[in-house]
N, C-alpha and C positions, 0 to 999 in steps of 0.2 A: 221197899219200893226206890224208885234210880233214883237218884242225888248224881249229877254232873260235879266234874272234881275238872280241875286247869290242864291236865294228861289225856281226860278223853273228850275235853273242847278242839286240841290239838290236834286227834286225833282227826279227827272231824273235820275239821278247819282245814289243814295240811296235808293227812293224807289220804285221809277220803273220797273228801270233794273235788281235788285234779283228776282222781282214779274214775270218780262221776261223768266227771265230764268225760273223755274219751269214751266212754257207755255212753251217754248219748252219743255225742259225736260217731260213735261207729254204729249204733241204731238206728242213726237219723232222724228222731225223735222226743222226747223229752222223756222222761223215769216214771212210769206208773212202780211205786212204795209198798210196802205189804211189809207190814211191821212193827215193834210195840216203840212208839215215840214216848208215852211216858209223860204227866203232870207237863211240864214244862213246854213237849215238844219240840226241844230242842233239832236234833240232829231236822225237821222240816221246817224251821226256821234255818237252821245254816245251806240246808238241798235248796231248795223253795226252788231258786228261779232252773235247773235244770227238773223240777220233780212236773208233772200230771198228779195222776188220779195219785189220791192218797188212800190205802184201808189200816184203819188203823187198831192196832188187835189192845183189847186190857184183861184183863186176866182178873175175875171176881171168887177169893176165895167160900169156902163154903164156912169157918168158925169164923161167930158175929168181930169176934173187938178185927177178923183179916176184913173178914167183910166189906167192913165201913168203911175202913182203908181204902177199900180197893174200889171200893163204890165215890167216893170222895178225891181221888185220880180220878175215877173216867165223867166229872164233870167238872172239874178243872181240865181235864184237857178237850173234852165240846165243848165251853166254854175259850180257850186260849184256840179253842179251832175260829170262833165264831170273831173272837177282838181285833186278834190278828189277822183276819177278815184272809183268811187261807178260803181259799176254792179248792171244790172238788177234792172231798174228803166222803168219808166212810167208817164210823167207827164199828166195831165189831166185840161181844164181851165171852172174856174165855181164856182156855190156855193156848198160845200159839197156837200148842202141835195140836194141841186138839181139835186148832181148823183145818191144822191142814192134814193129817189123817182121817178125819171125820169130814173136810169139804164143806163144813159151816158152824156158828155156833152156839150156846150155850143157849140163842132162842131160833136156832133154825136158820137165822140169818144167812146164806154162801157170798162170800166175796163178791164186789164189782165183778170184777176182771175175772170171771168162771165160766166155763160152756160146759154147757154134758155134747161129748162126741162116744156113741155109741154108746156101750155098758159104763168111759170114763168120764169121771167130769176134771174138768183141765183147767188151770189157773195159764193167768194171761199176765202176767206180773214182767216187770225187768228190775226190778231190786228185789234183791228182801235185807234187811237189816234182822237178825234174829239177834237181841242185843241180851245177854244173859247173864244175871247175877251168880245161877250156879254155873256146874260142870259140863263137861260133853254130858251123862249120861250118868243114873246110878243103878245098880242091878234091878230086876223086875223080878230077876227070877225066884220059886221058892223052892220047900221042895216037892208041892204037888205041880210045878209047872217047871221044869228048870231052862225050859226050851225061851220061856221070854224073854222081849226085849225090852231095853227101859224102852224111857215112851219118847226120850229126846230125837237117840239114835229112831226107829221108827218113824220119827214127823222127818229129820232129813234123809233117809231115803224112798221116804214116798210124793216127797218136795218132789224130786225130779225122776217121776213118773207124773207129777200132778202136771210138771213147769213142757212137759215132751211137745216139740213143737217151737218152743218160740224161745228166746236166749236171754240170757239175767244176770247178772254178776246180784254176787252174795257176798255182805259178811258175815262174820262169824264169830262173835265174843262169847269167849268162855273164862270158867274161875278154875284156875288148879283143881280144883275141888273136883275128888270122883272118888267112885266104889269101884272102877273099872281092876282094879287089880293089879295083872300082871299081862293081860289079856295086851294093851296097848304097845308092850316090847316081846310079844310075842306077833303081834303080826307085823311089827315090824320086821324079825328075823324071816316072818314066812315070804314077805316083801321082801330082803336082798337072794334069796330060793330064787323066785319068780324073776327079781331082775336081770339076776346072774352076774352084781354086782360086787366087786370085790370092798368099793366105799364102803354097798351098806351095810358087806357083811360086818366092814372094821366098825364100821358104826354101835349096830348091834350091841358087838361083842362092848363094845365104852357101854354103851348102855347100861348092860345090865350090873354096871358097880355105879348109877350116876345114886346121886345122897336124894330122899324126896324131896332137900330144899330148894333142888336146878331142876324141882319136871317141869318146869314151862317149855325149857330146853327139849324132855319128850314128847313134848307137847309140840311144838314146833317147829320135828320132821315127820307126825305118827297123824297129824290129823289131815291131813297138801295129800298122803296118799294115798289116804278113805275116802277121802272127800272124792278124788279124783277119779277111782275107782267103781264107786256108784254112779259119778259121774257118767263113767265111761260106759257101763253099762246099761242107762238110758237113753246112749245116744248123744251124749253132752262130749264137746274138747274141752277139755280144763286148761283154764288156765290158770297160775297161783301166782300171785303175789306176795311178794317177801311178812312175816309176821313181825308185829308189832306186840314189847311183854309193856305193861306197865304197872302201878299201884292204885287200884280205885281207891274210891268210899269207905272209910272204914278198915283199909290197909286190903283190902281183895286184891291176892295177886293175878289178873288176870292177863287171858291172851289173844289178840287179836286177831283173824283171818280177812282178806280180801282175795272172790275166785272169780274168775269172770268163763260162762259155759256157754259151746255157740251148738245149737241141737247138728247135728248132721241127717238133711232129708232122705230116707227111701232104705234111711239102717234098721236093722231090727237084731242084729248081735253087738257085741261092744266098738264100740271103737278109738282107738290110739291118740294123744294128744300129743302137741309138739315137744309138751316137755317130755321130759324125760326123768325117770325115777331119780339118779344122779344127781341133772340139772335143779332138782326142785328140791332134795334135800342137804345142798351146796348153796340154795337162798341165804344173803342174809339176814340176819335175826337181827331187832329193831329196839333197842327201848328210847322211852320217851319218861325223862322227868320234867314239871316246871313246864309245857309246855318246849324243851327243848329237845332234838332228837340222836340219838348216838348208836352207833352198834353194838354192838353185845357180842361172846360170847364167854365160852370155859375154855377152861385146858382142858388140853385129851378131846376136843373134840377132831374127829376127824377129815369131816364137811368143813371146819369154822377154822383152819388153821390159816387163813391168809391176813385174816381182819385180829389187829390189838385193840386191846381191850377199850371198850370206850371211846373211839377215836366218835370226832362227833358229827354228826351225817347235818351238811349245806346242802342248802338251797340246790344243787347245782342237781348234788349229789339225789334231792326227793327228787329232783324235776326228773330224772334215771326210772327211779327205783317205782313212782306213778303210772309211768308207762305196760302199754301194750308192747314187756320187751322181754328174750330168756334172756337176765342174768346176774352172774355168783356172786359172793364172796370174796372172792381170787379176781373179778373180773371191777370193783369197784376199793375208789384208793383208796386208801387208810390211813 
């Protein structure tokens, strides 16, 4: 169950909101929201002035105790949407990953902004807030099916197929916990070879010795490169914003990512984004504590050598970093 914290509130209001204002300006209209706002609908309330349609997803788990808790969350969500006089909303029941993959919820209701085009069901949302309590993925394979992908990975891949033709912004928040093992470091090493980059090669070597207590540094490096790759394969140019690390409810260690995607009409093969792999890994890494943002670094990281440990992020820094510009750690005042 989602529990709001001062850190999460700061990210929504001081980080996400400026990004969304820029998105709404570029798209030329209020944003169509698809996400998991929880019982308190805090993201909808904080962003309401720039939102149009809101499709709200709430999982309802099968075990009796979990089911009752989820149904109560669902009741409170609907009540708050009505009491707070929120306009133009829809509530769907089910895991958000299942809704994305299947195209409908547990009651076989489809998202309001979806359309069948030929044999494809396309979504037409301009903001996805995938705020997960858990990690990016948990292994789904078994001895009988070693080719299976985890639900969350499949959902993220499917999302770009569903969105073809519609530009959108994605917020992705994940716990440092997952069961990927060494695959992310392998992916990053392969990306270094594909990019023919000395910086990525040296960073890959450094990652081999990174301890599990600093896994957030690994996530901020590999996840943007992976998201960019699956977006480009579906015809989207990807813009990555700096990642933000924070400690959430019950000391959960979380990393928050933000991306914008522009669909390139008339292309069927992979497109190329403006940001290079080197520019993405050199984006500043931020942390937030009790509402204050800081630049985060770690000894030995080849991509963040220009930043000092934990310097404060100023309002002018936030304005630059949340604008759609290509900024590396070396370009931010320390």
